[in-house]
N, C-alpha and C positions, 0 to 999 in steps of 0.2 A: 413650554416654559420650564417645566420641571427638569426636562432633559438638558436644557441649556445650563441650568443651575448646577446640575451634577457634573457636566463637562467642565464648567468653570472651576468647580471645587477640585476636580481631578487635575486640571492644569495647574492650579495653585499648589497642590501637593507635589506635583512633579517638579515645578520650579523651585520650591523650597528644598526638596531633596537634592536637586542638582547644585543649588547654591551651597548647601551644606557639604556635599562631596567635593565641590570645587575648592572650598575654603580649606578642607583637610589636605588636599593635594598641593595647593599653593603653599601652605605652611610647611609641608614636607619639603618642597623645593627651597623654601626660605631657610630651612636648616642647612641644606647644602650651600646656599649662598653665603650665609653668615660665616660658617667655618672656612669656606674657600677664601673669602676676603681676609679673615683673620690669619690665614696662612700665606697671604701674599699672592693668591691666584686671581687673575683678572677674569671677571664675569662679563662676557661679551653682550649677553642679553638675559634679562629676567622678565619673563612674559607671563601674563595672566590670560589664560585661554589659549586656543589654537586657531589655525586658519589665517585668513587675510588680516593684515594689521589695520586696526582702527585708529590707534593713537600711539605715539611713541615720543620719548624724551631721552636725550643722551646727556648723562652727567659729565660736565666739563672737567670734574676732578678725577673721576675714576674711569671714564670712558664707557661705562656700562649703559646699555640701551634698555630702558624700562618701557615695556609695550603692553597695550591692551589689544587683544585679538578677538576676532568675530565670534568664535565658539567659546562661550564662557564656562568651559568644563576643564578644570585643572590648570596646568601651566607648566613651565619648565625653566631650568637654570642652565644656560649654555656657557660653559667655561672655556677659556682659551686652551687649546690642546685636546679638545674633545670634538670629534666630528660625528659621533653616533652612527658611523657607517662601517668603521673597521674595528677590530678587536683592540683590547687594552694593550696587548703586547705589540701589535702592529703599530699603534700610535706611539708607543715607547720607542720603537725602532726608527720610525720616521723622525721623531724628535731628535734622537741621537745623531742621525745622518743629516740633520738640517744645518746649513752653514750659519744661520742666525738663530741662536737659541735664546728665547726670552725667559728671564727668571720668573716671569709672571705666568708662565705656561703650567698647566696642571701636571704635565708629564715631567716637568723639571723638579718637582718636589720628591722628597724621599718616600719610600713605601709607607712609612707610618703616617706621614702627612696625608698622602692620597687615601689611605685606609680610613682615617677619621673623617675626611671630607665625604667619602662615599657613605659611611655609616651615619652621618649627621642627619640625613633625611628620616630614616626609620626612628632614630632616637628622638627627633623632634615630634614624631607622631606619638611616641610613648609618653613624652612630657605633656603633649597637648591633650591626651586622653585624661590625664589627672586634672589639668586645668579646666577642662570642660565639665568634669564631674564637680569640681569645686565651685565653678560659676553657677551651675545648676542648683547646687545645694544652698548657696548663699542667696540666690535670687528667688527660688521657688520653695525652698525648704527641703526636708527629707521625708521619705514615706513614713506615715504614722504606723506604729505597731498596734494601734487600737483597732480591733476588729469592727467596732461599730462605726468606723469611718470609711470602711471599704465600700466602694461603689461598683455595682454590676455594669460592666462595659459591653459585654457581648453574651448572647444566649444562643446556644447551639440547638437547632431543631432536631427532634428525635431523641432528646435526652430528658431526664426527669425534671430539670429546672424549667424547660419550656412547657412540658406537659402539665406542670403545676402552676403555670401562669406567671413565672418570673420574667421580668422585662429589663432591658438596659435602662439604667438610671435608678433602679431600686437600690436602697442602702441596706447593707447587711447589718442586722442588729445583734444576732447571736447564732452560734452553731453549737450543737450538743451531740456528742458521740458516746454511746454506752453510759449515759447519765453524767458524762463529764463535759463541762463547758470549755470551749476553745475561746480564749480571750486575746490571743496574740495573732494579728493579721499575717505576720510572717510565717506562722505555722499553719495557716488555713489551708493552703494548697497541699502541703505535705500530709495534713490530717485527712483530707478528702481522698487523696491518692492512695493512702494506706488503709482505706475503709471499704474496699471492694466487697460488695455483697452484704455489708453491715447496714443497719438502720441509722440514719442521720436526721436530726431535726434542724432545719434551717429557718431562722426568723428574719424576715426582711421588712422594710418599711417603704411605703409609697404614699406620698401626699399626706403624711402624718398618720397613716393607718398601718398597723403592724399585722403581719400574717405569718403563721408558722406552717411549714410544709414538712411532711415525713417522707423521706426519699431513700432509695438504695443506689449507691453509685454503680454505674455500669462500666464495663471495660473501656478504657480510653482508646481513641483511634490510634495514638502513637505507640501504645503498649497495652496489651491485654492483661498485664499483671497489675496495672494501676487502675484505680477507680476514678470515675468522672461523673459529676452531676450535670455538667453541660453549661456552666457559666464562667465568665472570666472576671475576677475581681481586681479592681485597681484601687489601692489605698490612697486616701487623701494625703496631701503634703502639708507638713507643719514646720514652723520655724523653731529651731532649738538653739541652745547655747553654742558658742563658737567651738568649744572643746568637743561637744558631741557631734557637731557638723564635721569637723576634721576627722574624728574617729570614723564616722559613717563614710566619708569620702575615701579614706584609706582602706577601709574594709571592702567598699564597692570596687575600688581599683584592683585589689587583690582578686576579687571574684571575677572581674572582667578578664584579668590575665589568666587565671586558672581555666576559665571556660574556653578562652581562645586557644591556649596551649592544648587543652584536652581535645578540642574539636580537630585541631591540626594533627594531633597524635592519632586519633581514631581514623582520620582520612588517610594517613600514611600507612598505618598498620592493617586497616580493614577497608581498603579503597573501594572494592566492589560493593560492599554493604552500605557505605556512607556517601559515596560519590553523588547519588541522587538527591542527597539532602543539602548539598553545597549550593549556596546562593551567590550569583554574580550580581552585576549592576541592576539587571531587570528584577531579580528577586529582592534585592535590597530596597529598590524603589517601592515595590509592593509592600514590604514590611514597614518602610518609613511612612507610607500612606496610612496604614492601620495605626501605627504608633502615634501619629499626629492627632488622632481622635482623642488620645488620652491626655494631651496637654504638652507644654514645653518641657516640664521636668523629665518625663520619660523620654521625650524626643532628644534632649541633650544627652541622656544616658545612652541612647542608641548611637548618637554621634561619637561619644567617647569609645564605645565598643568598636565601631567601624574604624576609628582612628588607630586604636591599638592593633586591630587586625591588619590594617593597611601597613603599619610599621613592621609587623611580624612577617607578613607575606613578602614584603620587599627584602627581607633578610634571607629568604630562601635562595640557595645557590643555583638560581635559574638565570639563563641569559636574558638580557634586557632589564633585569632587576638589579638593585644595588647589591644584593647578596651574591649574585653571579660575578660582579666586578670585584667585590671584596674577596671572593674565594681565590681569584687569580692573583690578587695583590698579596694575600697570605701565602700562596704558593711561592711567589717571588721572594717573600721574606725568608721562607724556609730554605729555598734553593740558593738564594743569594743572587739570582738573576731572573729576568722575566721568562715566562713560559714561551716556548716556541710558537710564533704566530700561527703557523699552519695547524698545529695540534690544538691550539686554543680555538681556532675557527671551527674545527670539526666538533668540538665539545659544544660550542655555542649553537651550531646548526642543529645538533641532535636535541639539545635542551630547548631551543626555540620551537622545534616541531612538537615536542611534548607539551610545552606551554600552550601553544595554539590549540592542540587537541583538547587539553583540559578546559580552555576557555569556551570552545565550541560545545563541549559536553555540558558545562555549567549553564550556558545560554539555552541549550536545548531543554534541559530539565526545568529551568525557570519558566520558559514559555509553555512547556507542557503542563506544568502545575496550574498556571493561570488559565489556559484553555480548558482544562478539565474541571476548573472551579475549585481546586484545592488551594487552601491558604498555605503560606509558608511559615506561619507562626505555630 
């Protein structure tokens, strides 16, 4: 019975993650759809999901087919003039040679129009990340900066917190380092990380009973230079005035952007060192399952982070991504004519091979981490 409950909980977490990821992808495609329509491009099909068609409806006004497909993961926006089989330059050449050129064809639009349509998807993800953070802050509040509202969510075996009896669910009452009280929950982690080898007094409460433990942080698993006690604190959420809410959302959005750009920069400049830390869908699913334990506030923050990362990743100049298509449109703007189809095809082939290799590498590391019992947080 217990195993069945665990399995049901795991399935529920997987479904929740897939729904979240699907919504982010569909709204990405909706960005393409809206801007394409605004520029007079016909959208042949706007689909939610992939695979066999379950339901469809054709708009008599626009001729767009709206469909729901079997696999509810993501979706796509199929514009007239895009076959997803040949290169952008090849499709441009086919359009120019066609005896019946439709003004609603994507290829009939000038380079600036095609560029903004291509970039609309990633831009939608950037906007969506802010909206998700705002919805989360309005619905569930913002993390409290009071340390006495921080709740222990995880205790790592083999570290001082577990050795002194701390358990998930305990409420942190106070922390003292070198006779100085730490009162701000946001500074708690930084204080502990910076106290390697020093003595720390941690007071926590369980069932109305307080207990103070005297511990010395040990080297953290992710860095021997940082100190860790072995517990993960999650601050409680509280509602604040609208002005403070907007201030928090703006600050959090900047943090999400900074961390995403920094992670991408480290991956590009130190690929060998950081490639093993990259998470793909498997790793993100595992992270999402852990974050769900903390509540909807942190989960929406994760969704915003994934949305921003999805937008940024799609801007990379890699084949099959919006950034790859945008790069050739920009080249067309600079040169005054489309890139030669044969040359573009060679670039796409090389880039696609590199992308596939990266995806395989990420999936391998995701699965290896799970099999070895290592978390990705």
